[in-house]
C-alpha positions in Angstrom: -12.4 -15.1 3.4 -10.0 -15.2 0.5 -8.8 -11.6 -0.1 -7.1 -10.2 -3.2 -4.9 -7.2 -2.4 -3.0 -4.7 -4.5 -0.1 -2.8 -3.0 0.3 -5.6 -0.4 4.1 -5.2 0.0 4.2 -1.5 0.8 4.3 0.1 4.2 0.5 0.0 4.6 -0.1 -3.2 2.6 2.4 -5.2 4.6 0.5 -4.3 7.8 -2.8 -5.1 6.2 -1.6 -8.5 5.0 -0.4 -9.4 8.4 -3.6 -8.3 10.0 -5.7 -10.3 7.6 -3.7 -13.5 8.1 -3.8 -13.1 11.8 -7.6 -12.8 11.7 -7.8 -16.1 9.8 -8.3 -14.8 6.2 -6.2 -16.0 3.3 -4.5 -13.5 1.0 -3.5 -13.3 -2.6 -1.2 -10.4 -3.3 -0.6 -8.7 -6.7 3.1 -8.7 -7.3 4.8 -6.9 -10.2 8.4 -8.0 -9.5 10.3 -11.0 -8.2 11.3 -9.0 -5.1 7.7 -8.1 -4.4 6.6 -11.7 -5.0 9.2 -13.0 -2.6 8.2 -10.5 0.1 4.5 -11.5 -0.2 5.2 -15.2 -0.1 7.5 -14.7 3.0 4.6 -12.9 4.7 2.4 -15.9 4.1 0.4 -14.7 1.1 -0.2 -16.3 -2.3 0.9 -14.3 -5.3 -0.7 -13.3 -8.5 1.9 -11.8 -10.9 1.1 -8.5 -12.6 1.2 -4.8 -12.2 -1.4 -2.1 -11.7 -1.7 -1.5 -15.4 -2.4 -5.2 -16.1 -6.1 -5.0 -16.0 -6.7 -8.6 -17.0 -4.7 -9.8 -13.9 -6.7 -7.4 -11.7 -10.0 -8.8 -13.0 -8.7 -12.4 -12.5 -7.7 -11.6 -8.9 -11.0 -10.0 -8.1 -13.1 -12.7 -9.7 -11.3 -15.5 -7.7 -11.6 -13.6 -4.4 -14.3 -13.3 -1.7 -13.2 -9.6 -1.3 -10.7 -7.1 -2.6 -8.5 -4.4 -0.9 -7.0 -1.9 -3.3 -3.9 0.0 -2.0 -1.5 0.2 -4.9 -0.4 3.6 -6.2 2.6 4.8 -8.2 3.7 7.3 -5.4 5.6 9.3 -8.1 5.3 12.9 -6.9 8.2 14.1 -9.0 6.1 16.3 -11.2 2.5 17.2 -11.9 2.6 15.0 -15.0 3.9 12.0 -13.1 1.3 12.5 -10.4 -1.5 12.7 -13.1 -0.2 9.5 -14.7 -0.3 7.7 -11.4 -3.9 8.9 -10.7 -5.1 7.8 -14.2 -3.5 4.3 -13.7 -5.1 3.9 -10.4 -8.5 5.0 -11.7 -8.4 2.4 -14.5 -7.3 -0.3 -12.1 -10.0 0.5 -9.5 -12.6 0.5 -12.3 -11.5 -3.0 -13.4 -11.6 -4.4 -9.9 -15.1 -2.9 -9.4 -16.5 -4.2 -12.6 -15.3 -7.7 -11.8 -17.3 -7.6 -8.6 -20.6 -6.2 -9.9 -23.6 -8.3 -8.8 -21.6 -10.4 -6.3 -22.3 -8.4 -3.1 -18.6 -8.9 -2.3 -16.5 -6.2 -0.5 -14.2 -3.8 -2.3 -12.2 -1.7 0.1 -10.2 1.2 -1.4 -8.2 4.1 0.0 -8.4 7.8 -0.3 -7.3 10.9 1.6 -9.2 12.9 4.2 -10.7 16.1 3.0 -9.9 19.6 4.1 -12.7 21.7 5.6 -12.1 25.3 6.5 -12.1 26.1 10.2 -12.7 22.6 11.6 -11.7 18.9 11.5 -13.3 17.0 8.6 -15.6 14.2 9.3 -16.7 11.1 7.4 -19.8 13.0 6.1 -17.7 15.6 4.3 -17.2 15.1 0.6 -13.8 14.5 -1.0 -12.6 17.4 -3.2 -12.7 16.4 -6.9 -10.5 19.3 -8.1 -6.9 20.2 -7.5 -3.8 18.1 -7.9 -5.2 14.9 -6.5 -8.9 15.4 -7.3 -8.8 12.5 -9.8 -8.2 10.1 -7.0 -11.4 11.3 -5.3 -13.3 10.9 -8.5 -12.1 7.3 -8.8 -13.1 6.5 -5.3 -16.5 8.1 -5.8 -17.1 5.8 -8.8 -16.1 2.8 -6.7 -18.5 3.8 -3.9 -21.3 4.3 -6.5 -21.0 0.6 -7.3 -23.0 -0.1 -4.1 -26.1 0.3 -6.4 -24.8 -2.5 -8.6 -24.2 -5.2 -6.0 -20.7 -4.3 -4.8 -20.2 -3.8 -1.0 -17.7 -1.0 -1.7 -16.2 1.2 1.0 -13.3 3.7 1.3 -10.8 4.1 4.0 -9.8 7.7 4.1 -6.1 7.8 5.1 -4.5 10.9 6.7 -1.5 12.8 5.4 0.8 10.4 7.2 0.5 6.7 7.7 3.7 5.8 9.6 5.6 2.9 11.2 9.0 3.1 12.8 9.4 6.7 11.8 8.8 6.1 8.1 6.0 6.7 5.7 3.5 9.3 4.5 4.1 13.0 4.1 6.2 13.1 7.3 8.4 10.5 5.6 8.6 12.8 2.6 9.6 15.7 4.8 12.4 13.5 6.2 13.6 12.5 2.8 13.6 16.2 1.7 15.5 17.2 4.8 18.2 14.6 4.2 18.6 15.8 0.6 18.6 19.5 1.3 20.1 19.8 4.7 17.1 21.6 6.2 14.1 20.3 8.0 11.7 22.6 6.2 8.0 23.4 6.3 5.8 25.7 4.2 4.5 29.0 5.6 4.4 29.4 9.3 4.0 25.6 9.9 0.7 26.0 11.8 -1.1 23.9 9.3 -2.1 20.5 10.8 -1.7 17.1 9.4 -3.7 14.1 10.7 -1.8 10.8 11.1 -2.2 7.1 11.9 0.1 4.2 12.6 0.1 1.6 9.8 -0.8 -1.2 12.2 -3.9 0.7 13.4 -4.9 1.5 9.9 -4.6 -2.2 9.0 -7.2 -3.1 11.6 -9.6 -0.6 10.1 -9.1 -2.1 6.6 -10.0 -5.5 8.0 -13.0 -4.2 9.8 -14.3 -2.5 6.6 -13.7 -5.7 4.6 -15.7 -7.7 7.2 -18.6 -5.5 8.0 -18.7 -2.0 6.4 -22.0 -1.2 4.6 -21.9 -0.6 0.9 -21.1 2.9 -0.2 -19.6 3.9 3.1 -16.5 6.0 3.9 -14.4 5.8 7.1 -11.6 7.9 8.6 -8.4 6.1 9.6 -7.3 8.9 11.9 -5.6 8.4 15.2 -4.0 11.9 15.6 -6.4 14.6 14.6 -3.8 17.0 13.5 -0.1 17.9 14.4 1.3 21.3 13.3 3.7 20.7 10.5 6.4 22.8 12.3 6.2 20.3 15.2 6.7 17.4 12.8 9.7 19.2 11.2 11.1 20.0 14.6 11.3 16.3 15.5 12.8 15.5 12.1 15.4 18.2 12.5 16.4 17.2 16.0 16.7 13.5 15.0 18.8 14.4 11.9 20.8 17.2 13.5 19.5 19.7 10.9 18.2 23.3 11.2 14.4 23.7 11.2 12.9 26.6 9.2 10.2 27.8 6.9 10.9 27.3 3.2 9.1 28.3 0.1 6.0 26.3 -0.7 7.3 26.0 -4.3 10.3 24.0 -3.1 8.0 21.1 -2.5 7.0 20.8 -6.2 3.7 19.3 -7.0 3.0 18.6 -3.4 3.5 22.2 -2.3 -0.2 23.2 -2.2 -1.1 20.0 -0.3 1.8 20.5 2.2 0.6 24.0 2.9 -3.0 23.1 3.6 -4.5 22.9 7.0 -6.3 19.5 7.1 -7.2 18.2 10.6 -9.6 15.2 10.6 -11.9 13.4 13.1 -12.6 9.7 13.3 -15.3 9.8 16.0 -17.9 8.2 13.8 -15.5 5.5 12.6 -14.5 4.6 16.1 -18.1 4.3 17.3 -19.6 2.6 14.3 -16.9 0.0 13.6 -15.5 -0.3 17.1 -12.1 0.8 15.9 -9.6 1.6 18.7 -6.2 2.8 17.6 -3.6 1.9 20.2 -0.2 2.4 18.5 2.3 5.2 19.0 1.4 8.7 17.8 3.2 10.3 14.9 5.4 12.5 17.0 6.4 9.6 19.2 7.0 7.3 16.2 9.3 9.9 14.5 11.7 9.4 17.4 12.7 6.2 15.5 14.3 8.3 12.7 17.9 7.4 12.4 20.4 10.2 11.7 
């Protein structure tokens, strides 16, 4: 299968490209810069030049592919306004990719987050929240899944709060960056809130499985660790960096404060059984031992 991928040179995308190539697929990666193009080519992918806001390039990539994986996001969490812009850009891009595939029965695999459900781990049957600071992303994913009725084999991989590799990535990675900057390995509240996690290489396998065989309109949980208390995550970060570990004000995390404070464990029991997905890579707490001081 020839696969068009956006976000193919990020932490998750790099793992997905490698997984696809190893499985015998060919890959064309969207690349905005010369550096991104060079990384994609070095990994063995072809390159289509363009950015996430270049809707014509996105349509071209989708039309020329047998399937599409969408991973690109601005990842600008510096302010609510920046986050909103990134969500709007992603929504327009995903709509363009989906429209290019209408009537083809080709797969479109996109990413979202796992939902929070009070008192228990969320499952694949739980709806995504469409309000709050990142509700716009859920709305975009919902529209993509609705394309199942228009001849698109769309599916969504719900990624946990942290997708990690070698101690980097995800919200745990953001906590590490904040700790380096502030001199404190902090967590909001009492730190009992739980964040699910998955290794990027395990997540990459699930993206491939969804591309190859997920039914239209389906959602899947890329969750290996159901939920680690944030204070435990901060404790490893603090120990690795030689910094104090303590509770800090939720507001100090800016636009992500409410999300950082949420308890959000998630289950992947259905995903593992239905798609025969078997995560085998190191857990988040083990992988954080790779953080360099």
